[in-house]
C-alpha angles and dihedrals in degrees: 000000000000123000090249091053093049090048091051092049091049093050091048092052091049090049093051091047090051091051091050092051093047091048091050092050092048090049091053093047100040112139093001110114102169104031115084120218105276101165117106128184112255121216092211110118094210139031107270119227115198132199125234090256092052093054095045096091093050107041110089142140092297093052119108113210139188130194120217103193103162094093088232089136096221141045121265119223096266092049088048089055090053091052095048092047091052092047091054096043096046100039127170089022120090124267114197131190114201109202125190089206131022125195103189095194092052091045090054090051100041105025106033088127089070091075088071093061105085095188096052123095130184118214128190105225104201097204099198091054095039097050097055103106123099113318099340093089091057093048091047092054090048090050093051093046104037113014121105085198099055097147094050096042095049089050091049090054094045097050093053093046092047092047088053092048099043114358118219139120118314118196132174119250090239093065128086115213111224101187143000121292093199091113092059124090124200108326149167131194116252091243089056092234110163096213089104126023134160123193141156115243108270094022110160093236092054091046090050092048091051092046090048091051089057090055097041123114100217118237106199093194095058108093092193097033093109093036131034095006092051093048092049091052091050092048091054095045100037106027100032090239118179128170109318097336090132095147094058093043090048092056094043095053102025094239134130120230112212127201111259091238090068088074102013104049086150105048113222090245088060095050091130087073088070095056105031116108130254098020111141116220092210093057100035109112091326096186092050096042091050089064098036121113096189144002123223121211098197097232094192087066102032108034093110097045111105123230105225116205113237095014091107094234112173093236092051090054091048090051094047091052103038104029102027096154093056092040094054100037104042109075092194094056091092137018114253 
């Protein structure tokens, strides 16, 4: 092979490699005008599962965390979308998924994409060991043995306990984060929903919630008993909240109350808007969406509704824009 031929082959290989890299970057960024590429290839051969002790030095007020409490052992495509969207929006801050059960083989099969998110950590939350302090162990056992809402109630317990231990931003796995929450201090939604909460470690509301948990007689039939109902009781007792006096309660407890639309631009009663056809994301409630930090897809109502590629469903457009890697790499994300 002549020198000229070798030179030509080398240039051709470099050209092909450049095209591959550019294609990969465009694929990751497709439909995402304002989020820079924040995904970097990891050299780790396997998905890394941490313990609670190993994450302790990293989880802080700027950490976003999820709780997967179904014991599935892996993340389904919609949950994966929520994680990727959070990782992009909150970069370089940490995003942590606390899982009550981890099946490494399934994770490798279903969630291999997660190795490319350098600010995402998986933590095995061993519930029996974690819920040992005070009254939480008793409530946890009652939840596991008597609750028809085990997944929700375990998650309710875990988010309060983790906020007490670390602080940070908790968000449900059926919500897609649209932009960073770094500009927000400790906050609650005005409807007291616990699907998204942000608190400093040691915040009086979190301390009151934890204390109240330890005094609570658990009602297994109450779906919101460890969530919205508990928060409302604490707001009345601790922050002197009465009907709609958010300003006074805000000053008393040093917390911001955000309009529900900031995280619920599509109210759960209007969930069909997310899966109807020919609804353009760019023109859907533009004034509301401009202010929104996240969009919830109400998984308890919509988990069996298919996402059909090309149908212009609102949720498909959200996924394509905010979790493009998951959208493009998981074949089961949408129905062909």
